[in-house]
N, C-alpha and C positions, 0 to 999 in steps of 0.2 A: 348395545345399539347406539348409534349416534343420536344426540338430541336434535340438533338443527342442521339443516343443509342450507348453505348460503351460496349465492352465485356472484362471481366477480369476473372481470376480464383476465386479471393476473393475480396469482399468488406469489409473493416474494418470500422465500424461506431464508431468514437471516436478517438480524437487525444491527449488524456492525455498520461500519462507515459505508461499505459497498451496498449492502442491502437497503439501508435507509436512503442512499443516494438513488438507487434504482426506483424505489417507491416514489420519491420525489419527482424523478424525471418522468416516469410513465404517468404519474398522477397529473403533473402539470401539462402533459400532452393530452389529457382528456380520458385516459383509460381508468376504469374502477379497479383499485388495487387493494389487496388485503395483505399486510405485512406481519409476520410472526417471528418471535425470537424467544428461545427459552429463558434468557436472563433479561431483567430490566436494564436498560442502558444506564451506565454510571456516568453523570454529566458534571461531575465537580472534580477539580484538579487533585485535591488532597483526599478525597474519599477512598476508603479501602477498595482495592480492585480496579481503580481507574486506569485507563490505558495512557501511560505516559509517553508512548511513541508519538511521533509527529508524522504528518503527511505533507509532502511537498507537492502542491498541485502545479504541474507544468502548464504551459499556455493553453493547449487544446482542452485540457481538463477544466480550466477556469472558465472557458467559453461554454462548456457543457453545464457547469454549475450555475452559470448566469442564466442559461436557458430554463433551468429548473427553478429559478427564482430563489436560489440558495445563496449565490455569491453576495448579494447586498448585505446579508446577515453576517458575513465572514470578513468582508473587506477590512474593516477597522481593526481587526485582531490579527491580520495576516502579516507575517514578516516577508518582505520581498527578498528573493535570491537573485542578486544581480551578477555575482561572479561565482563559478564553481571552481575551486582550487583543489588540485591533486598534488600531494606532497609525498615524495618518497623519502622514508627515514630508515632505510634498511641497513645502514652502516653499523659499526661497533657500538657507537653512541646513538641514543635517541635524538637525533637532530636532522633538520631537513637537508637532504642532499640535492633533491631536484624538486622545483616548484613550477607547476604549470597552471596558468589561469586561463579560464574560458570566460570571456566577458559577453553577456548577453547583448550588449550594445553593438557587438560586431555583426549580429545578424538580425536584430530586432529592436524596436523602440520600447518594448516592454521587458521587464525581468524574465529570467528563465521560468521562474515560478514563484509560488507563495507558500510559505510554511505555516502549518496550523497544528496545534495539539489535537490528538484523536478524541480526547474527552470533550473538548469544545466543539468539535465537528459534530459529535453525537448530539450534544445539547441543542445546537442550532438546526440540525436536521430533523430532530424530533419536533421542534417547534414549527418548522416549515410544513411537516406533515399534518399537524393540527390545523393549518390554515386551508388545507385542501379538502373540500367536502367529499370528494370521491375516493379518499384514501382512509383506510382504517388500519391503525397500528396496534397490534395486540402483543405487548411484551409479557413474559411470563408464560407464553404458550408456544409450543413448537410444532412443526410439521413432522408427523410421524410415519404415516403410510402413504403410498402413492399407487393409484390405480389409474391406468390410462386406456383410453380407446382412440379410435381415429378422430373422433370429433371433440373430445374434451378430457380433462384430467379431474380425478377426484382425490383430494388430499385429506387424510384423516389427521385430526390435531390431537394433542395430548390432553385437551380438555373434553374430549369425547365427541366434539362436533365435526362436521365435514364441510369442506369447501369445494364447490365445483368451479372450474375455470378453464379458459382456453389455453393459458400459458403458465407453467411454473417456472419462476426464475430462481435457480438455486444459487444463493449467495451466502450459503451457510458453512463456509469455511473449508479448511483442508481436510477435515473428516466428515465432509458433507453427507448427511443422512439422505438427502434427496438424490444425491449422485449414486449413492449405494442402492437405494430403492429402484433406481432406473437401470441398475446393473452395468454401470460404466466403470471400467477399471482405470487405475492410475499407475504411473511409473514414478517412483520416489527415489531421490538420491540424498543420502545423508552424508554430512561432512565431519561429524564428530565435533561440531561448533555449536556454541550458543552466543546469544547477544545480550548484553547489559543495556538497558534503556533508562535514562534518567535526564534530569535537567540540571544545568550548572549556571552560576553567575561567574563573571570574570572581569578584571580591571581594564583589560585592553578590549575596545569595542570590536564587534564582528564586522562592522561596516557592510552588512548584507552579504557577506562572503560565506558560502558554504564550503567547508574544508574537510577533505577526505585524506587521512594520514595513513600510509602504508608502511608497516614495518614487518610484523610476522603474526600468524594466527588469524589475521583478518584485519579489515580497515577500522580505524577509529575516526568516526565522523561527527563533526560539530555543524549543526544546522541552526541558522539564526532563529531566535524567538524575539517577540517584543521584550522590552526591559521588564525586569522582575524586581519589585522592591527597590526601584531606583538604580538598579545595576544592569549592565549589559548581560544578556542571557542567551544561552544556546541549549538546544536539545542534543544529546549525545547518544549515539549507538556505537557500542564497543564490542567488536566481534573477536572472540578467542576460542581456543579448544575448550570443550566442555568443562573439564576439571578445573581449568584456570578461571573460568567465569564463576564457578561456584566458590572458589577460593576468594576471588575478588568481592563477590556479593556479600560474603561473610565478614569481611575485614572491618575493624572499627572505623568510624567515619574519618578520623584524622589520617589514618594510614591509607584508606581508600583515596582521599584527596591528594595525597602525596603521589600515589601510584598513577592516578589519572592525569595530574599535572605533568608528570614525567612522560607519560605515553603521548600527551598532546604536544610534546616538544616545547612546552612553555610558550607556545605561539600567542596565547591570550593571557599570559601571566598565571599566577597560581589560580586553579579552578576551585570553586566552592560548590559543594553538592547543594542543590536547591529543591530536591524532591526525594521520595524514596527510590530505591533501586528495584528495577524489575528485570526478570530474565525471560528470554524467548528462545526456543530451539530454532536452529537454522537448517532448512531443507530446501531442495528444489523438488517440484512435483509438477507433472503435466498429465492431464486427463487424456485418455486414449482418443476420445472425441468430446466435443463440446455441446453435444445435444442427445436427447433420447426422445421418445414419443412425447410430444407436448411439453418438453423439458429443455430449457437452455441453462447451461452451466456458465457462470461468470465469476470473476474474481478468484478467491483462493479455492473455490470448489473446482475451478478449471486450471489454475496455475499458481504455483507458489515459487517465489525466488528469494534468494538472500537480499538483505536491504542494502543494495549497492546502486548508486546512480538514480535514486528516486524513481524506480521503475514499477514497483509493485501496484499501487493504487492507480497509477496512470495506465498501466496495462488493463486493469479492471474496468476503467472508465472508457478505454478503447473498446472493450467488449460491449459495454452498454450503449455507446454511440451508434455502433453498427446495428445492434439489436433494435434500438429505438427507430432508426432510419427505416429499417425493414418493416417494423410495426406500423409506423406512420404512412409508409408508402402504400400499404394494403391492409387497412385495419380489419376488413371483413375476413381476411384469412389469417388472423393473428394466431400464432402458434402451430400452424399447419406444417406438414412435412417439408414442403418446398421452402418456406420461410427459414426453417431451422437448419436445413441442409445448406442453404445460402449463407446463413450466419456462420456455420462451421467452417465453410470453405473460405470465407473472407477473414477469419480470425485465426484458425488453428495453425496454419503455416507460419504466420508472423509471430504468434505466441511461442512456438517451438524454437524459432530462430533466436528470439530474444532470451529465452530461458537458457538456451545453449551459450549464448554470448555472456550472460551474467555468471553462469556457472564457470566459464573460463576466467573471467575477471576475479571471481572469488578464489579459485584454486591458485591463481597468480598471487593474490594478496596474502594467502596463508603460508607461502613458502618460508621455511625455517632456515634452510642451509644457506650459509653466506654466499657461495658462488651463484646459487640460483637467485638470491636476493639482488646480487650485482647485475645479473642478467635481466631481471625484471626492471631494475632501475634504468638500464641502457635501453630496454625496450620501450618503457614509458617515455623516455626522453626522445627516442627516435620517432615514436608514433605521434606524440603530442606536439613535436616541433614542426610537423608538416602542416602548413596552412590549410590545404584542402581536406586533410584528414580531420584536422581540428574542427573545421566547419561542419563536416559531415557528423562528427561525434556530437556537436552541439545541437544539430537539427534532429539527430536521433534522440538526444536527450529531451528535446521538446516534443518527441512523439511523432515527428514528420517522417514520412517514408522516404528512403533514399531513391 
């Protein structure tokens, strides 16, 4: 039997960047929140198991973080992304054939976004939750069982206790236990790709330019970071076929540095590895629906996309923005069927469209055959050369609706 039963407005299952952000957002808006995660958050760069991926917060996401009182803690550590540069290097030699720049100043006074390491986000989000008296964060405990009725949800935790709440926010990842408990199915697409994530330093400054280099196997993306040990630094996501990623991950450091410098077309001079290498599987996934009784699916519990165009977490924050608006508009009916159906209607169509778009971009970036790579190059050139298209792409990048 459970020891204790506690009552909160909201239970957030998941203490990754998305779950912690949800807890801070709803907590800052006055709801009582209980947030659980099976693993304690790793909040130091060089600690074992730290998440070396970075997240680029696009403009609408930054506004939301401000609203939750998180942005002031992050601003000093964030590297602005002023220009997004797409490079096609699909010729015989790894060198740029086509370079297209999207400059944020064409459509806005602010940069496209700001890049931050995930381990640092976790550190600052946890600190923010500690400031909120109505939020309780319980790392080392997970949501295990879900029982829902018309009026409330009861969540059984791994420590034997139970939480009663009006709304369960499932932010517990691509294999979401709460989604499974709610009986919601997902459609998964596998690409046979993995990603390597790591940090580098380089002699040529990035000048706040995020660079995505397409050759074959998947893009090689360098995203600006603040200087590290007095050197210009970038976060790298290198997507390739699975076996190739495992081969690269196992290379001695000097051989790996030679391989990544070549794959970067030497645009920033020789790259030096400045962290350990981590690998991630690449999939697309969409939940059949984004809600169940008293349950809302957000972030990777609802949708997973390959890391192209900084869409992942910004889609997640799009989920939360709508959920929060609906909750604040009618707090008395938090988590009821009407609220959750509206949330699903307002998000699911857009999520599916975006997942399909990123799927297409990823398949194009994986092309191995030379004629197809030439076709991609011509396509990129044609698309990105049209001013109206470029502007639309940039606004989409900022999360604006067309």
